[in-house]
C-alpha positions as CSV (number, residue, x, y, z in Angstrom):
1,V,-19.5,20.4,-0.7
2,S,-22.0,20.1,2.8
3,V,-20.3,22.1,4.8
4,Q,-19.5,25.0,2.3
5,E,-23.1,25.5,2.0
6,G,-23.7,24.6,6.1
7,T,-26.1,21.9,4.7
8,K,-23.5,19.7,6.3
9,T,-21.1,20.6,9.9
10,A,-17.8,19.8,9.4
11,L,-17.8,17.5,12.8
12,D,-20.4,15.5,10.6
13,F,-18.9,15.2,7.8
14,V,-15.3,14.1,9.8
15,L,-17.4,11.4,11.1
16,G,-20.3,10.7,9.2
17,G,-17.9,8.7,6.5
18,K,-19.1,5.4,5.0
19,S,-15.6,4.4,2.9
20,G,-15.1,1.5,5.7
21,P,-16.3,0.6,9.1
22,T,-14.4,3.1,10.9
23,G,-15.4,6.1,8.5
24,R,-11.9,7.0,8.5
25,P,-12.4,9.8,10.5
26,V,-8.9,11.2,10.4
27,S,-8.0,11.4,6.8
28,L,-11.8,12.7,6.2
29,A,-10.8,16.0,8.8
30,T,-7.5,16.3,6.9
31,F,-9.3,17.3,3.9
32,L,-11.4,20.0,5.8
33,L,-7.8,21.6,6.1
34,T,-8.7,22.9,2.3
35,T,-12.3,22.8,1.7
36,S,-12.3,26.6,0.7
37,D,-10.8,25.2,-2.4
38,Y,-13.3,22.4,-3.5
39,P,-13.5,21.5,-6.0
40,D,-12.6,24.8,-8.0
41,E,-8.9,24.4,-7.1
42,P,-7.5,20.6,-6.8
43,L,-3.1,22.2,-6.3
44,F,-3.6,22.3,-2.7
45,F,-4.9,19.2,-2.6
46,K,-2.4,17.1,-4.2
47,L,0.2,19.4,-2.2
48,A,-1.1,18.1,1.3
49,N,-0.5,13.9,-0.4
50,L,3.2,15.1,-1.7
51,V,3.7,16.3,2.1
52,I,2.7,13.6,3.6
53,H,4.0,11.1,0.9
54,L,7.8,13.4,1.8
55,M,6.8,12.5,5.8
56,N,7.0,9.2,5.0
57,V,10.1,9.1,3.2
58,L,11.8,10.4,5.7
59,L,10.1,7.7,8.2
60,V,11.4,4.9,5.5
61,Y,15.0,6.5,6.1
62,F,14.6,6.0,10.2
63,I,13.0,3.2,10.3
64,A,15.9,1.7,7.8
65,K,18.7,3.6,9.4
66,L,17.6,1.9,12.8
67,I,17.5,-1.9,11.6
68,F,20.7,-1.3,10.0
69,Q,22.4,-0.8,13.1
70,Y,20.7,-3.5,14.5
71,I,21.7,-6.3,12.0
72,G,25.5,-4.4,12.8
73,L,26.4,-2.0,9.7
74,H,28.4,0.2,10.8
75,N,26.8,4.2,11.0
76,T,28.0,4.7,7.0
77,Q,27.0,1.5,5.7
78,A,23.5,1.8,7.7
79,T,23.2,5.8,6.2
80,V,24.1,4.9,2.7
81,A,21.9,1.9,2.4
82,S,19.2,3.9,4.2
83,I,19.5,6.5,1.2
84,V,18.4,4.0,-1.1
85,A,15.6,2.3,0.9
86,M,14.6,6.0,0.9
87,A,15.1,6.9,-2.6
88,L,14.0,4.4,-4.0
89,W,10.2,3.5,-2.4
90,G,10.2,7.0,-2.7
91,V,10.0,7.4,-7.0
92,H,8.7,4.3,-7.4
93,P,6.0,4.5,-9.6
94,I,3.4,1.8,-8.7
95,N,3.5,4.4,-6.1
96,Q,2.6,7.0,-7.6
97,S,-0.8,6.7,-7.7
98,A,-1.2,6.4,-3.7
99,V,0.1,10.1,-4.1
100,F,-2.0,11.4,-7.0
101,L,-5.2,10.4,-6.2
102,V,-6.5,12.2,-3.7
103,V,-8.8,10.6,-1.5
104,Q,-5.5,8.2,-1.7
105,R,-5.1,10.3,1.3
106,M,-6.2,7.9,2.8
107,T,-3.5,5.3,2.8
108,L,-1.1,7.8,2.7
109,L,-1.8,8.6,6.2
110,M,-2.7,5.0,7.4
111,T,1.3,4.3,6.2
112,F,2.3,7.7,7.9
113,F,0.6,6.5,11.5
114,C,1.6,3.1,11.5
115,L,5.1,3.4,10.0
116,L,5.8,6.7,13.0
117,S,4.5,3.8,15.2
118,T,7.2,1.4,13.9
119,F,10.3,3.9,14.3
120,V,9.1,4.5,18.0
121,F,8.5,0.7,18.6
122,L,12.3,0.6,16.9
123,K,14.4,3.9,18.2
124,Y,12.7,2.6,21.7
125,R,13.0,-0.5,21.5
126,P,15.7,-0.8,25.2
127,A,12.8,1.0,27.1
128,L,10.4,-1.6,26.7
129,M,13.0,-3.8,28.2
130,K,13.3,-5.4,31.1
131,P,13.6,-3.6,33.4
132,L,9.4,-2.3,33.2
133,G,8.6,2.1,34.3
134,F,6.8,4.6,33.4
135,G,8.5,5.3,29.8
136,S,8.2,1.8,29.5
137,L,3.8,2.7,29.7
138,L,4.8,5.8,27.8
139,V,6.4,3.9,24.8
140,V,3.3,1.6,24.4
141,L,0.7,4.1,24.9
142,V,1.9,5.9,22.1
143,I,2.6,2.9,19.9
144,G,-0.7,2.3,20.6
145,V,-2.4,5.7,19.8
146,L,-0.5,6.1,16.7
147,G,-2.3,2.5,15.7
148,L,-5.9,3.7,16.3
149,L,-5.3,6.8,13.9
150,S,-3.5,4.3,11.9
151,L,-7.0,2.0,11.9
152,F,-9.0,5.8,11.5
153,S,-7.2,6.5,9.0
154,K,-8.0,3.5,6.9
155,E,-8.8,-0.4,7.9
156,S,-5.5,-1.4,7.0
157,G,-4.4,0.5,9.7
158,V,-5.7,-2.7,11.7
159,I,-2.1,-4.9,10.6
160,L,0.6,-3.0,12.4
161,P,0.7,-5.5,15.2
162,V,1.1,-8.1,12.8
163,L,4.1,-6.3,10.8
164,L,5.6,-5.0,14.5
165,M,5.8,-9.4,15.2
166,V,7.6,-9.5,12.1
167,I,10.0,-7.1,12.7
168,Q,10.2,-9.2,16.5
169,V,10.5,-13.0,14.5
170,T,13.3,-11.4,11.9
171,I,15.4,-8.8,12.4
172,F,15.0,-9.0,16.3
173,S,15.3,-13.1,16.7
174,Q,18.7,-12.8,14.9
175,S,21.3,-13.5,18.2
176,K,23.0,-9.9,17.3
177,R,23.4,-6.8,19.4
178,S,23.1,-3.5,19.9
179,A,23.9,-1.6,22.2
180,G,25.2,-4.0,24.8
181,L,21.5,-5.1,24.9
182,N,20.5,-8.7,23.4
183,S,17.5,-8.9,22.2
184,N,15.5,-11.7,23.0
185,Q,15.8,-9.2,26.3
186,L,12.4,-7.0,25.6
187,S,10.2,-8.1,28.2
188,P,7.4,-11.2,27.2
189,Y,5.0,-8.5,29.2
190,V,5.2,-6.0,26.5
191,N,5.7,-9.1,23.5
192,W,2.1,-10.2,24.9
193,S,0.1,-6.9,25.8
194,M,1.5,-5.1,22.3
195,I,2.7,-7.6,19.8
196,Y,1.2,-11.2,20.6
197,I,-2.3,-10.9,21.7
198,P,-3.7,-8.1,19.2
199,S,-2.4,-9.8,16.5
200,I,-4.2,-12.9,17.4
201,I,-7.5,-10.7,18.2
202,V,-6.7,-8.8,14.5
203,L,-5.6,-12.3,12.4
204,L,-9.2,-13.9,14.6
205,A,-11.7,-10.3,14.1
206,F,-10.3,-11.2,9.7
207,F,-11.3,-14.7,10.5
208,Y,-15.0,-14.1,12.1
209,W,-15.7,-11.1,10.1
210,V,-14.7,-12.9,6.6
211,T,-16.5,-16.5,7.5
212,F,-19.4,-14.3,9.0
213,R,-20.2,-10.6,8.5
214,T,-19.5,-11.0,4.8
215,N,-21.4,-12.1,1.7
216,P,-19.5,-15.3,0.1
217,D,-21.0,-15.2,-3.1
218,F,-20.2,-11.8,-3.8
219,S,-23.3,-11.0,-5.2
220,N,-21.9,-7.5,-6.5
221,R,-19.1,-8.9,-7.9
222,E,-18.5,-10.2,-11.4
223,F,-16.1,-13.6,-8.9
224,N,-16.8,-14.8,-5.9
225,M,-14.7,-15.2,-2.6
226,L,-13.2,-18.5,-4.0
227,E,-12.2,-16.8,-6.9
228,R,-10.9,-13.6,-5.5
229,V,-8.2,-15.6,-3.0
230,I,-7.3,-17.6,-6.0
231,T,-6.4,-14.2,-8.4
232,Q,-5.2,-12.8,-5.2
233,P,-1.1,-14.8,-5.9
234,R,-1.4,-14.9,-9.7
235,I,-1.9,-10.6,-8.6
236,L,0.8,-10.9,-5.9
237,V,3.4,-11.8,-8.7
238,D,2.2,-9.1,-10.8
239,Y,3.2,-6.4,-7.7
240,L,6.2,-8.0,-7.7
241,A,7.5,-8.1,-11.4
242,Q,6.4,-4.4,-11.8
243,I,8.3,-3.7,-8.7
244,L,11.2,-5.5,-8.9
245,M,11.0,-4.6,-13.0
246,P,8.9,-1.8,-13.8
247,R,6.7,-0.6,-17.5
248,L,6.3,2.2,-18.7
249,S,2.7,0.4,-19.4
250,G,-0.2,-0.9,-18.0
251,S,-0.1,1.2,-15.1
252,G,-2.2,3.8,-13.5
253,L,-6.0,3.6,-11.7
254,F,-8.4,1.7,-14.1
255,H,-7.7,-3.1,-14.2
256,D,-11.4,-3.5,-13.7
257,D,-10.3,-6.0,-16.7
258,Y,-7.8,-8.0,-14.9
259,V,-8.8,-11.3,-16.0
260,F,-10.2,-13.0,-12.6
261,S,-9.3,-17.4,-12.0
262,R,-11.8,-19.7,-11.9
263,S,-9.9,-22.3,-10.9
264,L,-6.2,-22.9,-9.6
265,L,-6.0,-24.1,-14.3
266,D,-7.4,-21.6,-15.6
267,P,-5.7,-19.9,-15.8
268,L,-2.2,-22.1,-15.3
269,S,-0.5,-19.2,-14.1
270,T,-3.0,-19.8,-11.3
271,L,-1.7,-22.8,-9.9
272,F,2.4,-21.7,-10.2
273,S,1.7,-18.3,-8.2
274,I,0.3,-19.7,-4.9
275,L,2.8,-23.1,-5.4
276,A,5.2,-20.1,-5.8
277,L,4.4,-18.0,-3.0
278,M,3.6,-20.6,-0.3
279,L,7.4,-21.7,-1.3
280,L,8.7,-19.2,-1.4
281,I,6.7,-18.1,2.7
282,V,7.3,-21.7,4.3
283,I,11.5,-21.2,3.2
284,F,11.2,-17.1,4.7
285,I,10.1,-18.6,7.6
286,L,12.1,-21.7,8.2
287,K,14.6,-19.1,7.1
288,R,14.3,-16.0,9.1
289,R,17.5,-16.5,11.7
290,V,19.3,-17.0,8.6
291,W,18.6,-14.4,6.4
292,G,17.2,-11.8,8.1
293,I,16.9,-8.8,6.6
294,F,15.5,-10.1,3.5
295,V,12.6,-12.6,4.9
296,F,11.8,-9.3,6.8
297,S,11.2,-7.6,3.6
298,G,9.4,-10.5,1.6
299,L,6.8,-11.1,4.8
300,F,6.4,-7.3,6.3
301,F,4.9,-7.3,1.9
302,F,3.4,-10.5,2.6
303,T,1.6,-9.6,5.9
304,A,0.9,-6.1,5.0
305,H,-1.2,-7.2,1.8
306,I,-3.3,-9.5,3.8
307,I,-6.3,-7.3,4.7
308,E,-6.8,-6.1,1.2
309,S,-5.6,-8.6,-1.2
310,T,-6.8,-11.5,0.4
311,F,-11.0,-12.5,1.2
312,L,-12.3,-9.4,1.5
313,N,-14.8,-8.6,-0.6
314,L,-13.1,-5.9,-2.9
315,E,-11.8,-5.1,-6.2
316,L,-9.2,-7.4,-7.5
317,Y,-6.0,-5.1,-8.5
318,F,-4.8,-1.6,-7.1
319,E,-1.4,0.1,-6.9
320,H,-1.8,1.9,-4.2
321,R,-2.1,-1.8,-1.9
322,N,2.3,-1.9,-2.6
323,Y,2.3,2.0,-0.7
324,L,3.3,0.2,3.1
325,P,4.3,-2.9,2.2
326,S,6.4,-2.0,-0.8
327,V,8.5,-0.4,2.3
328,G,10.0,-3.2,2.7
329,L,11.5,-4.5,-0.3
330,A,13.0,-1.1,0.4
331,I,14.8,-1.8,2.3
332,A,16.5,-4.7,1.4
333,A,17.2,-2.9,-1.6
334,G,18.5,-0.9,0.5
335,Y,20.2,-3.0,2.3
336,G,21.4,-5.2,-1.0
337,F,23.2,-2.5,-2.4
338,V,25.8,-1.5,0.5
339,K,27.1,-5.3,0.2
340,L,27.4,-5.9,-3.3
341,N,30.5,-5.3,-4.8
342,K,31.6,-2.3,-5.7
343,K,31.1,-2.8,-9.3
344,L,28.1,-3.4,-9.5
345,R,26.0,-1.0,-7.9
346,P,26.2,1.6,-11.5
347,L,23.3,-1.8,-11.8
348,L,20.7,-0.4,-9.7
349,A,22.6,3.3,-10.3
350,V,21.1,2.9,-13.5
351,Y,17.7,0.7,-12.6
352,F,17.3,4.1,-9.9
353,V,17.6,6.0,-13.0
354,L,14.9,4.1,-14.7
355,L,12.3,4.5,-11.8
356,V,13.1,8.5,-11.7
357,V,12.2,8.3,-15.9
358,L,9.5,6.1,-16.0
359,G,8.5,7.8,-12.5
360,A,8.4,11.4,-14.3
361,Y,6.4,9.8,-17.3
362,N,4.2,8.5,-14.9
363,A,3.6,12.0,-13.1
364,Y,3.3,14.5,-16.8
365,S,0.5,11.6,-17.5
366,W,-1.4,12.2,-14.5
367,G,-1.1,16.3,-15.1
368,G,-3.9,16.6,-16.8
369,L,-7.1,15.2,-18.2
370,N,-6.4,15.0,-21.7
371,R,-2.8,12.7,-20.9
372,I,-4.7,10.0,-18.4
373,A,-7.7,9.8,-20.3
374,L,-5.3,9.5,-23.7
375,S,-3.2,7.0,-22.0
376,W,-5.0,5.3,-19.6
377,A,-7.5,4.0,-22.7
378,N,-4.7,3.3,-24.9
379,E,-2.7,1.3,-22.3
380,N,-6.4,-0.6,-21.2
381,P,-8.2,-1.0,-24.3
382,T,-10.3,-3.7,-22.8
383,S,-11.3,-1.7,-19.6
384,V,-15.2,0.1,-19.2
385,R,-13.4,2.6,-17.5
386,S,-10.4,3.9,-18.9
387,Q,-13.3,4.2,-22.1
388,V,-15.2,5.9,-20.2
389,L,-13.1,8.2,-18.7
390,L,-12.2,8.8,-22.1
391,A,-15.6,9.6,-23.7
392,R,-15.4,12.1,-20.6
393,Y,-12.6,13.7,-22.7
394,W,-13.5,13.9,-25.7
395,G,-17.0,15.6,-24.1
396,S,-15.2,17.9,-22.3
397,V,-13.0,19.2,-25.4
398,G,-16.3,19.3,-28.1
399,D,-15.4,15.7,-30.4
400,Y,-18.2,13.6,-29.6
401,E,-18.7,11.7,-33.1
402,K,-15.0,10.1,-31.0
403,A,-16.8,10.2,-27.3
404,T,-20.2,8.6,-28.8
405,Q,-16.8,5.8,-30.2
406,A,-15.7,6.2,-27.0
407,V,-18.6,4.6,-24.6
408,R,-19.8,2.4,-27.7
409,N,-16.9,0.5,-26.6
410,S,-17.0,0.9,-22.9
411,V,-20.9,-1.0,-24.4
412,S,-19.6,-3.2,-26.0
413,L,-17.1,-4.5,-22.8
414,A,-20.0,-4.1,-20.7
415,P,-22.6,-4.8,-22.2
416,Y,-25.4,-5.3,-19.1
417,D,-24.0,-2.0,-17.6
418,G,-26.7,0.1,-17.4
419,T,-24.4,3.4,-16.8
420,S,-22.4,2.8,-20.2
421,H,-26.2,3.0,-22.5
422,L,-27.6,6.1,-20.1
423,Q,-24.2,7.7,-21.3
424,L,-24.6,6.3,-24.9
425,A,-27.7,8.0,-25.1
426,I,-27.0,11.1,-23.8
427,H,-24.5,11.1,-26.2
């Protein structure tokens, strides 16, 4: 609005972001393309998100195919497995909130540049082997620039070098050959300058930011930092369950009613989730040379969650946080499909149909305020935000009695929330 009215220049808007430490200027710049459509016509904002998602879908295909070809699948198998990975990831319901929620353009773009950088790394990896030359420098430069674009789309993009390290120690640690090149011939200069040193810097910077720059008491939250950390393993297990066995209800945007862990035993699932994930990660590390593709899948998933699913002062639960991490799981699913007994493949076909049906239902729910408000309030009845949205919907259609009841529900759920009390006074 400020750009439309001339009170702020386009450059001020792009460089004045406050969503994170970087301001996310790359993402903000893309919103300027549809300035004239704001706020009356949301279609073009959502179309832009859909286009970016489709580009990400294609990148998943090309990345998967390069990985499959390296680990020894012949071209037909690699193509089929890549199509399966692309399709599963592209239609999965857990990724839909990143597409339909316009502001998650930031997640889409961060993932786009991260995947494009990964594709360049895989496609032009031979240039990063000895002897190094101008082409090697160019590849490193392109990967670095794409990494910066990912970072300035959303801060989660800082994890890119760590993801490349995951690929390096899983896929490329296997004693296989591709096009006559041994996987261990990647130049140590490239390894250290592009992967290992940046990864160490990222992890140390993350530790410094958490330790010295954030409020350890999380005074703006109901939970503290320790409670958030021990809650996240339960949430990661829930994410994995949703990815592997998607459900019809419980999805959507509002998860402010998620019960956080107060201790390792409250609830007891906290301890079990922590132990299960720790055991899984240890097994992955020990078996990385044997179970290459599946270890890559698991470590990629957990590594991509490091930023938003650990210590930072963020809300507990959002499905769109799986948009990038789930890429690894989709690639493993594609590989599993071509290795499955042919008699079992129809089961995956049924699973895919289920994803499409659930995705279509979710897409329908996102199609209007009435569907969103009614569906989410029904699925998350203890969410204050779902009740507030429901009140907004009933108010928009003139049913003030139901709107008032929804506000009363939100007040009963959060008695000390001033916003809910204000809404009740207005109604």
